[in-house]
N, C-alpha and C positions, 0 to 999 in steps of 0.2 A: 586717618588720626591726627590727632589735635596738635595746635602750637603751644600748648601749654605743658606737652610732654617734651617735645622739641627742646622748649625753654627749660625745662627742669634738668636736661643732661649738660646744661652747661656748667661746669663745676672747677673752679679754680685749683690747680694743682691734681685733678682725677679727668682731666679734658677727655669730653666726646671727640673719638677719632673717626675721621670721613676720607674712606676712600672713593674719592669721585668717582661717578658713574657719567656712562657718553650713550648706553641704549639700554633697551629692556632689559635684555640679555645679562647684560653685566651687574645691572641694580638689581637682579634677583641673586647672581652670586655674590654681592654683598651683602643682601641681607641672611642669605642661607649660611654665609660664612659668621654670621652671630650680629654683626652690625647693627645697632639699633635704630640708625636713621641712614638715609640715603640722600647724598648730594649731588649734584651735577656739576660737570665740568663744562662751561661754555667755550672753551678752545678748543677741547677734544670734539663736541657736539658737532660746532662750526666745522671743523675739517673734515668729521664724518660724513657730513652733508655736502662738502665740497667747497666750502667758504672760510674765507679768513677771520680769526677770531677779532676781536674788538668793533663790535656789531656790523660786522661784513657779511653775516648771513639773514636773511628775510626773519623779521620777527616772526611771522607765522609760521613759519617752518622750525624755529628756535622753542616756540612754546607747544608745537605739536609734538617733536620729541621730547620735551619735559612733560606732558600730558600720557605718552606712551609709557616713559619710565613709573610716573606715579601710579600708573593702572597697574603695574606689573608686581607691584610690592605691596607689603601690608603695612610698612613701618612709615613713619613721618619722611617726606621728602622735601628739601630744602633747595631752591632753584637758583643758579648763578645769572641773574637777571643783568649782569654786566651794568651799564649806567641808565638803563632802564629803558633803552631803544628808542628816545624820544618822545615816549608815549606819558601823558599827563598821569598823575597819582590814582586817579579814579580808575583809569582804564588799565593799568599795571595792577592793581590791585584785581580787576576783575578777572582778567587774562589769568595771572598766579592761579586764582581761586577756580577758575574753570579747569585749570591744568591740574587742579590737584595738591599743589604747593602748600606748605604751612610754614616755609621758611623762604627767604631768597636774599643774596650776595646784592650790593646796590653800591655801586663804583662812585668817586668823587670824581673819575676823569671824565671829562666830556670828548666823545669818541667822535663829534661832530667837528671841532675846532682842533683836539689833539691834546689840550690843556687841559689842566685842574678847574674845575668849578672853584669859586673862591667858598669859603669854610661857610660864610652866612648863607650862599645860595642852595649849597648841598644842606645845611642845615635846616632849609626850608622846604627842600625836596623832602628829605627824611620825615619831616613834622608833617607834611601833606599825606605820605604815604600811612603814615600810621594813625592818621585822622582817618584816611579811606578804610584803613583794615582793623580798627580797634585793636584788639588782644589776638585777633584771628592770625597773624602773621608774625613771624620770628625775623626782625629786620638785623641781618649782619653788615655793619655799615663799614665798607672797605676804604682803607686810609692809602693813598696813591705816592703820597710824598717821597716813597723810598725807592720808588721805582727809577731805575738811572740816576740816582743819588752817589753822587762820587764819595761823599762824606756824610755818615750817618747820623754824625753828630750834629751836624749844622741843619739837620733837615728836625730832629727830634721835637726841639720845642712846637714847632708848627703842627708836626704828627699828633703832640699830645693834646695840644688848644683843638685840633678838627675832634678828637676822638672824645674828647668832653662836651663838647657842642653837638657831636652827632647821638652822645648819651641823652644828651639835655632836651632834644628834639624827639626823643623817643626810640633812637636804636637799643635793640636788646645786646649786641655784642660788637665790635669793632677788630677790624682786619688789618692791621698794618703790612701790608703785606710785603715782599721782599726785603723785609729787614734781616738782614745775616749776623749781626753783631750779638751775642748774647748780653753785653752789659748793656747795649741801645736798648733791648726788648726787656731786660729786667726792669731798666728804669722806666719804660713806657708801662710797663704792668702796674707797676707802683703806683705810678703817679695818677693811672684811670683810677685804681681799686675803689670800690668794690665790683667796678665794671668789667663784664667777663670780655675776654680777648682771646682772639682766636690769631693763630698762625701756621706755618708750615715748614716743613724740615726741607733746609735749603743745602746745596752743596758745601762746604766748610762751613756749615753752621750747627746748632745744635740738634739733636737727635730727638726721635720721639720722648723718651724718658727724660731726656736733657730739657727741653719745651715743658714738660709739666712739673719739673723741678721748679723753672723760671715762674710757675704760676698762671699759665693759660689756661683756658675753659673748654677751647676747640682746637682741633687741627685738621687742618686738611691737607691732604696729598696733592690737590689740584690734577694737574696733567701726568703726575708719576705715574700712576697705571697705566695711561693711554701711552705714554711714551715707551715704557718697559713691554707693553705687549707689540707696538709698532715696531720696535727694532726686533724683537723676536721674529716678526712675519717677515720683515727685511731679511734676517739671517736664513732663515728656513725657504724664503722664495731665493737666495745665492745660491745655495743647495739643491734646489732643485732644479735650476738651470745648468748646474754644473752635473747632473744625473745624478741626484741621489733623493729617496724619498724623505721627506720630513720626518 
C-alpha cells in the first residue's frame, strides 16, 4: 500500500485512529476490526522481544518484527522507528522500505545521550530522511519536549517552534507526545495549522472524541492495547496459580 493513501487519511477533526500493534497476529486483528492502517509500538515490540524501549533492542530484531507485521496485513503500515537507531538517513530509508513500511515515527530524543537533539539538528535529520525517501514515506516527527515537563506552558513555545521547523524540513505530521492539557494541545494545533498533528489519549487528558474536536489529524493509542492485554494475562495467571482456569 502506498504512502499517498496513508497521507490522505490524516484529516484534522476526523483523525486517523491507530491501535498500535506489536506482532503479526494482533496486526491482523487491527485490520480485521476495520482500521485502515496498522501502526507499530516500539515499546511493546521491544518488551515482547525481551528488551527495553528507547532503542534497547537490536535494530535488526526491531525491523524484522516490523517486516513480519507488514507482511501479515494488506493495509499501510507505519513503523515506530524511535530516534532512528543511529542509522544514517539512507540506511534508515532502506530498512523501512525493506520492512514494507510506508510511514514512520521519528523522535527528536537522542537515545545515546538521553537528551533532546537541537531543533536544527533534528530538522536536518528529517530533511535528509525526506530526501532519501521522496514521497514514499509518511514522516511523523515526534516532538519530545513535553516528556517529563512539569509545566506544559513553559515548553509550549519550544514545541511549536520545533513542529514548524520539522514541517519545513519535510515532515507530514508532528507528534507532541505526552501533552495532557487540552488548552496546550489546542494552542499547539492552532499554531502549526494547517499541518497535521498526532496526539494520544492520556489519563486525565482528552479522550478520542475530545481530541478530534481539538483538530488533531491522527490519534495513536501507543502502548495502550499492549498494557491492557498484559494486565489481563497477569490477572488470568494469578487465577491459574490459585487453581482457576482462565
